[in-house]
N, C-alpha and C positions, 0 to 999 in steps of 0.2 A: 504492500500499498505505500501509496506517495505520501510525503510528508508536507505540513505548512512551510518549513524550513526551504523546501526546493523552491518555492515562489519567488524566494528572495536569494537564495544561491545563484539562481540561474543568472542573475546581474552580476557575477563576480567571478568571472571566467578567468583564469591566472593572464598578469599582463594585458588588461583590458584596457585599464588607463591607471596613468601614474597618480592623479588625486582624483578622488571621489568625495562628494561632499552629499551627505545624507541628513534628509529629514526623517527623523524617527522618535516621534512625539511619544510612542509607548515602548520604548527601549528594547524592541526585538532582535536589534543587531547586537544586544548585550546578553542575549541568551547564552548559555554555555555553549550546546551546540553549534550555533550559528559561530559565534566568536570564535571555535576552535577550527572550526572548517575554512571560516575566511583566512585564518591565519597559516593553514596549512596551504592555502594557496597563494601564498605568497605577500599577502596585503599587511600593513602594519594600521592598527585603530587606534583612533586618537580621541578624546570626547571633547567638544567646544564647552566649557564651562563659563569662562570669562576670556577678555580679550588678552590680559595680561599674560596668565597664566599658559593661555593656549600660544601666544607668540613665542614664548619663552622654549616651550616644549618645540614648537614646529621649527625655530631659528636653530636650535641646539642640536636636536635629533635627527630632524629631516632634511631641510633646506641645504644644510653643510654637506649632507650625503647626495643631493642632488648634483650641487656645487662639483663634488669631487668626480660624478660623472659614474655613481651608483644608481643601480636600477630598483628605486625602492616604491613600491606601490602605497598610497595612504588612503586611509577612509576616513575622512571629520564627520564624528557624529552628533548632531544639535537636536537635542531633545524638544523638539517643537516642529511644528506642521512646514509644508513645503513654501508658504508665502514668507515664513521668519528667516529661511535661509539667507535673506539678503543683510541680516545682521554680522555675517562672516565677514573677515576682512576682503576688501576688493581685490587685492592680487589673486587670492584663491577664487573668488567668483568670475575672474576672467580666464582662468586656466581650468578648472574642476568642471566634472559632469555633475550632473545633479539629479537625485534618486529621491524618492520617497515611499516610505512603507509604514503601515499602520495596521491595526487590529482591525478595523471596520471594512478596509479592502480585504484580508485575510478571512474574516468571519460574517460575510455581508448579511447574513440570515438571520444573526442574533443581534441581542441588544448589547453595544459595545459599552455602555453604562455599567452594564454586569461583567461582562468579561475583560475590562481593563482592569478589574480588581484581582485577576487570578495571577498566580505565581506564572511565571513563562515556562514554568518544568512542566505546569498543567496542560499547555497546550496542546501536547501530543495527544493525551487522551483525548481531548475535546476534540479536536481534526478526527479522529478516528471515529468516535460516535456519531459526529456528523454523516461522515459517510457511509455509517452504517444505518442509521436511523433515519435521516432525510426530513429532520423537524420541519423546514420551510421557515418563512419567515414569521418570527416569532416574539411576542413584546417582553419587558422587563420580567412580570412573575413567571410566564414561562419559561423564558431563559434561565432564571434561577432553579425552577424545578428540573429542568435538563441536567445543568451542571450539576446540580447536587446528585442527581441520580446516576448521571455518566462517568463524571469526575471522582467525585467523592464517595459514590456506591450508598447514599442514602435516599432512601424512600419514605418518606416522613409518615404516607398512611400505613406503612407496614410497622411502625413502631407504636405497639398498643399497651406495653406494659414495661414493668422496669428494665428486665433481661434484656429487651430490644434495644432500651436506651443505653444501657450501659456497655454493650456489644458495640453498638456505633461510636460512641465517645472513646470507649478504648481502642478501635480500631484508629480513628482518627489521632488520638493523642499519641498513641505509641509509634505510630509511623511519623509522628512529627510534623502533621500537616497543619496548615494554618488557614480555618474557615475565613472567607474573606469577608469584612464587618457585613455588607450587604447580606450575603448567604446566611451568615451567622443570625442575623435578625429576622429573617425570612423563615429560616429552619425553626427558630423559637417562637414565631408567631404560629406557625403549624402546631408545636408543639402543646403549646399553651390550649389548644382548641380540645384537648384531651385532659378532661379531669383527673386522670391518673396523675399528672404531672404538675397539678395547681402549686403544690407545696415545693416543688423542685426548685433550687437556685440556677436555675438555665442562664442567666445573665451572666452567670460566673463561670461555670463550668464547661460550659460550650464554646466560647471563644480562649479560656485561659487555659494552658495547660497545666500548670502549677497548682492552681485553684482545683481542677478537677483531681489531682493526686491527694490534694490536702483532703478535699472532701473523702477521697476512700479511705485515706489512712485514718481520719478520726474515726471512721465507723467498722474499722474492722476488729476493733475488742468487743464492739456490740454485738456484732456478728458471732463472734467466738463465744460471748454469754448465752447466745440462744443455742448453740449447739450443745453447751453443756445444760443448759435447762432444760431441751426439749428436745435432745438427743437427733437432731434434725429434723423435726417436726417444726411447722409452721408457730408462733406463738407474737401474740401481741403486745407490745411494750409501748409504755408511757413516754414518749420521745423528749418531753421537757426537762427530764430528770438528767439528761447526759450532758449538758453543758456543752454544746458544739458552737466552735467558732463558725461554722460554715451551715447556716440553717438548712433544711430539708428533711427528708424522710432518713429516721435512726438506722433501720434495718435493709440492708442490700442483699442481692440474690448472689452473694459471692461465689455459692456452691454450684450454681447454673454452669452444664459443661462449656456453653459457649464464653463464660467469664473466667472461668477457672484458669483457661490456659493462659490468658493474659496477665492474671494476678501472679501466678508462678514467677512470670518473665518480669515482673515488675519488683518483686522482692529480689531476684537475683541480679538484675541490673541496677539496683540503688535507687529506683524511682520510688518504692515504699520502702517503709524500715520495719523490720521484725521488731515486736514487741515482747516485754515481759509479761507473761500470764499465769496467776498462781494456780489456775485449775487445768493447766495443761495436761496433768496426766488423767484428767478425765475424758479427754479428745479422742476420739478412736478413727478420727479421719486423718489419713497420712499426708494428705495433700496441703493441709494447713500447716504443717511443721515449719514450710519455710518460711511462714512468719510470725514464728513463736521463738524466743529468747530462751535458750536452755544453757547448756553448756556453751560459753562463748567460743572457745577456740573449736569445739566441735562444727558449732552453727558456720562460723568464720570458712573451715575446710570444705564444709559440703556445699556451701555457697560458691566459694571458688572453683570447686570441680565441674558444679554444673555452669558456672560462668565461663569457664574456659571452653566446654563444649558449644556453649552459644557463641562465642567468638569465634571459633574456628569455621563455624557455618556462615558468620555475615561479615567478615573481613570484605572490605567494597572492591569492586573489580578495578583493572586499569581503566576502565571508562564509566567510572560512576561519577556522579554529581558531586559538588562542591560539599551540598548538604547530607551525602550520606557521609562524606567523611568526619564533617563537623559532630554530627550524630553518635558515631563509632567511637570518636575521642572520649565521650563519656564514659560508655559502656568500658572500653580498654583502659582506661584510669581506674576505675573500681577494680579491676584485676590487681593493679598496682598496688593499690590500697590494702586490699586483702591480703596480698604474698607479702608484704613489709610488716603488716600487723602481726602475721603468722612466724615471720622469720624462722627460726630454726625447728619449728616444727613441721616445714615441709618435708616431703622424702625426696629422695632425689629423683625419681621418676616424674613427681610434679613439676619438681625445678627444670628438670628436662623440656617438658610440654610447655611449661613458660616461655622458656628459651627459644624454642622452637617457633612459638606462636610470634615472637618480638621478629624473629628473625623474616617471616612470612610478612609481617606487618612492616618493618622497615624496608623492606625490597618493594612491594607493592606501592607503598606511599612515596617512594621516593620515585619511582615511573611515573606517578601520577602527577606528582608536583612538577616534573620535568616539563609533563606534556600540558598541563592545566594551569599552573601558577600565573604565567605571563595576563590571562585572561580574567584573572581574579580581581584585579585593580580596576579592571573597566566595568565590574560588576554595580548595577543601581546602589548607591550607598543606604539606602533604608528598604529591607532591614540589611545591616552591616554585614559584609563578607571578610572585610579587613580590617586592620586597628586604624586605617586612616580614613574611614568611612565613620568612624566614632562621633566625631565632632559634628556631622551632618544628622546624625540622630539626636543629638543632644539638643540641636539648633530645633528641630523639629520639635521635642518635646517643651521648649519653652516657648515655640511658638502656638503650639495646640493650647497652650495654658498662659492667657496674658499675665504678666506679672511673676510667672511661676519661675520657681529656682531650680537649678540641676547642678549634681555634684559629678564630676567625673573622680571615680576613686582608682587609681592605679596602683597596683601592688606588683612593684617592679620584681620580676623572675617567678612569679607566681604561675606553676603548671597545673594542669586540671587536675590531675589526682592531690596536689597540695589544696586546692580549692575546695575540694570533695572533703578534706580534714576541717577546714575551717569553717565549712558550711555546718558540718557537725558540730563543732562547739559552738557558734551563734545559735544557732536553732536550742542548744541544751541551756544555754545562757538567756535566751530570749526568745520563748517559744511563739510569739506572735509575730516573729519575723517570717514574712515568705519570700522566696527566692524565684523570679521568673527566670531560668537559664537556656542560655544558648552559649554559641561560640563563635569565633572569627579567626582567621590567619595573623599570625605575626609575618613581618617581613623577613626577607633572604637577604643577606644573612641575618640571625634571630640575634642579634646584639641590643643592647639598650641605645646606643648611640642613632642606630638606623630605627629601630621598631618605635621605640618610645617617642622620638620626634616625630615620627610619621602620625603617632596618636592624639599628639597635642597641636600638631600643625594643620591635620586634615587634609595633606597632599601627600605623595610619593615622593620618596627620599632624594628624586632628582632634583626637587624643588629647593632642597636646601644642601648645596654642595659644600658650601663652604664652612658647614659646623657639622659635617655627617659623622666625624670622628670626635665629637664632644657634644653634651649635653646643655652647655652655656647659653645657647639661643633658645632653649626651650620654651622659656617664658614667655620671649617676643614672639614667638610662633603663635601660642596659645592666644596672647593678648591680639595680634594681628588677623586671626582667624575670626574672633568676636567681634573686633572693630569693624570686619568687612561683611560681618552679619547686622551690625548698626547699634552695639554697645560701646557705649562710652568706657574709658579704662577704669573709671571707678566702680564699674559694676563688674568687673571682672577680677577673680583670686586666682593666685598661683601658689602652691606652697607645696615644697619636697623636703626630703630629710624627715619624714615621719614614722613613727614605728616605737619609740619608746618614749618614756618619761611622760609630763605632765602635759595634758591636753586643752588648757587653760587658755595658753597662746591662739591655738587654733579657734577654739570656742570664741573667743573675741573678735577674732578678725571676723568669723563667719556670722557673727551677730548683727554688722553692721547692714543695716536695711538697705543699704544700697548695692550689695553684693545680688546678683543675679546667677552668676556661673562660678564653680569653683573647681578647679584642676587641682587635686591633690594626690603626692606621690608618695606611697608608704614603700621606704626602701628595707625595711626589715628582713625579709626573705630572700632579698638579694646578698643581703650581708650573710646570713645565715649560709647561704649557697657557696660563697666564695670563701669560706672558711670552714666549710664541710671536709673532714677527712674521714667520715664512717660512710659514705658512699649515700646509694637514695634512702637506706632504711635509716639513717641517721640525720638525713633531710626531714623524712616524715615525722620522726620522734620531737627535733627542734620547732619544726612548724607546729605542731600539733601544742608542745608546750607554750608557745610564744601566743597561740591562740586561745588556750586556757587562762592567760593571766588577763584577758578582757580588754587590751587596748583597742583591738579592730572591732569590738562590741560598742564599746563607749563612745569610740567614732562615728559609729552608724546610728548611736543613740542621739549625739549631738545634731547631726545631719536632719534626720526625722523630726528631731523635738524643733527645729527650724525650718520645717516645711521645704526641706530638698529633696528633689526627687534624685535617687542616687543609683548610678551605673556604674558597677566595677568590674574593671578589667585586668589585664597585666600585658607587657611590652613581649613577652617570650617566656616561655617555660624551661626545662633544665632536665638533663639524663646524667646518668654515671657512665662515664666514658672510658677506656683505658688506652695506656699511652702508645704512641704510632711513630716517635720519632720527632725530634723538635728542628725546624729548619732555622736556619742561622740568618736568612736575608730579609728584609723587606719588614714591613711593618704590622703588627698585629692589631686587628680591629678592635679586639677587648682583651685587654691585658689578661684577664683573670678566668676568661671562657674558653680559649686555646680550643675552641671548635673549629676555627677559621683563620686563616691568615689573609690578609690583604695587600694589593700591590698597586702601584700607581700607573701600572702597564700592562698589557699581556704577555707580553714578550717575556717579561721577568717574571711572571706567573707560570708562563709555558715552563720556564728554565727549572723552577722549584719542582712543578710537578713531575719532570721527569725523575724527581727521586722518590717521589710518593704516587707512584702510577695509579693507586686506587682513588686518589683524591679527585674533586667533583671540581672543574672548572665551570664557575656560575656565570652565566652570561649577565650583563649590566642592564637586567628589565627593570624599568624602574628607578634606578640608579645612574651617578653620574658617571660619566665614560672612563674617568680615571680611578674610579674605585672597583677594582677586579678581585674579586672574593676566589678563593681555593679554600673548598670545603673538606674538612677530615670525613672518610667516609663513616659506615654505620657502626656508631658507638664507638668510635675510636676519635682520640684528641692528640694535637701536636705538641706534646709532653713525652718525656723519657719514656722506652718501653718499660712495662712492669708497673707503672705508676697509674696510679687511680685519682680521676678528679668527679666532683658533679660540676656540669658546665652548659654552656649554652652557644648559639652561634650557627649551628648545623640545620640538618636536615631530618627531623623524626617528628614524629605525633606529638610527644611528649614537649618537642621545644616549638613547635609551629601553632598548633591548636589551644588556643588559649580563651579562659572562659569570659564570658559577657553577660552579665547578672544584673537584672533590675531587682533591687532589695526595696521592700516595703513592709509596711507594718500592718497586719489585718486588724480591721476595724475603722481604720482613716479614710 
């Protein structure tokens, strides 16, 4: 069957034009499959966002190559209609061919108002459904029904009881699908017609994954109580006595065959947490054991074994989408947390299985990154895919709520597995905190001066060549971004060096009523990493100890008390790496990381690679041309052989996939 992409790709035969100007109001050319195919055909893609940034990229990267006689084909994308192409620079309009693509052209029979809200990855399913079922020209509501049924596999009229609704929501949230707002509202309105769901908190649990999991978590102990009291038979309960944070029915049909399979996976993968249960000995249903704490080490071991089997079956393939790897990163990180929690309790056989999985993941991820990384930076910034997209998300949040305040809390060096540890301590210390969890990609090389500056500037590293080896310009880049968004300097706060000691000074600064945006850097995890001599296990230990001291919890309290929205992230993660040998030439991008060496030109880098043939010469995609990185291979570092460090700078899931968390307080 043909694809919607074919209508676009037919316009991009190799060498068809040196310069193509594309009006792309719906971001179709930025879809992963399109972008990769276009690049494979020899085109370079650049988005036009403003004249200054574009002119810098155009002159430094492309115009100079043309002047040197190189055959470079460029596509300039404007996220607007064909009529708006005239805002592009005059010299481009004189020589470039003009094209236009839009959803209304690709899907003319459906409501563009509805289709525009879909993630571009969902257009494949929609295109195939139209070909199969031929809906004809239909309006808004009919389009909503068609999309719900054929893209999200939701037929509202078939949802008649609690198990039906739970099955649908479990499938949607477990896949990490996001119902667009219009579809979510329409789906809820259909459900409200059924009196069965009149007391369900649909506005919370349908659109928000974390709220749905909290809804389930609160009701797990109630379900166990009912199993004990009634031995599996139905029982009527007074729901008012349970003190639930999220309202709605207290008793859910977890035992239903269609529900059990999801609940099992949610406990294994850490989305739901097992609970201590005093009457566990009275339960005869073995399947509920995964959600009950008994002997802690035994529980962890059984969960790890089941998780390893799950991971082996779900490692993303080389042609996977970026969302597949971001979701996998969390499951993979749960494995690391359990591994280091158990420590010496693991057998050699289990250790060998973990090592085998890591080897497979490392190899597949590196192949995927080499093929797809160049296209990630061009993805739409909301939802963020890379660190430099985060400021755009923050700007949207301030725009959604006039006078609203937002804090970007960056924990330097925090890997996903270490976030899972901190999440546990935060939840223990403040049970009413909720975490809307996702992830983004760090930059390559995954060093502080590259990735953190990108996160605060809102731009790829190529835009700050003069400061790419330091973070001294970070504050000015942060201020510049927000100044471009229309904020005065008095409304912008930047503070780094947090992590220890009193928080009085930061409370005082945040209490200034003029402050609307705050960029806060917590350096503690990075300091722990660079002083670590006990490997990844020691890293977990010290991060947990720091979390238990409550510094992060108190900082979150201050921000929420002052009505800041909190977005937490990291500039890079870290891995345990072994010595590979130490080059004697060139400069080191991060003196303590040692997973990458950086040279001022390709020739010098190539000469060093001759001594380290397994090292990876990383292309200067999104980087200054004179920033030539040589990356250490899988779990190796440019240090003396037989030495071990915890470091960063290279390509691994642990280094490149970092948390992106929206922290809220339930009841707010």
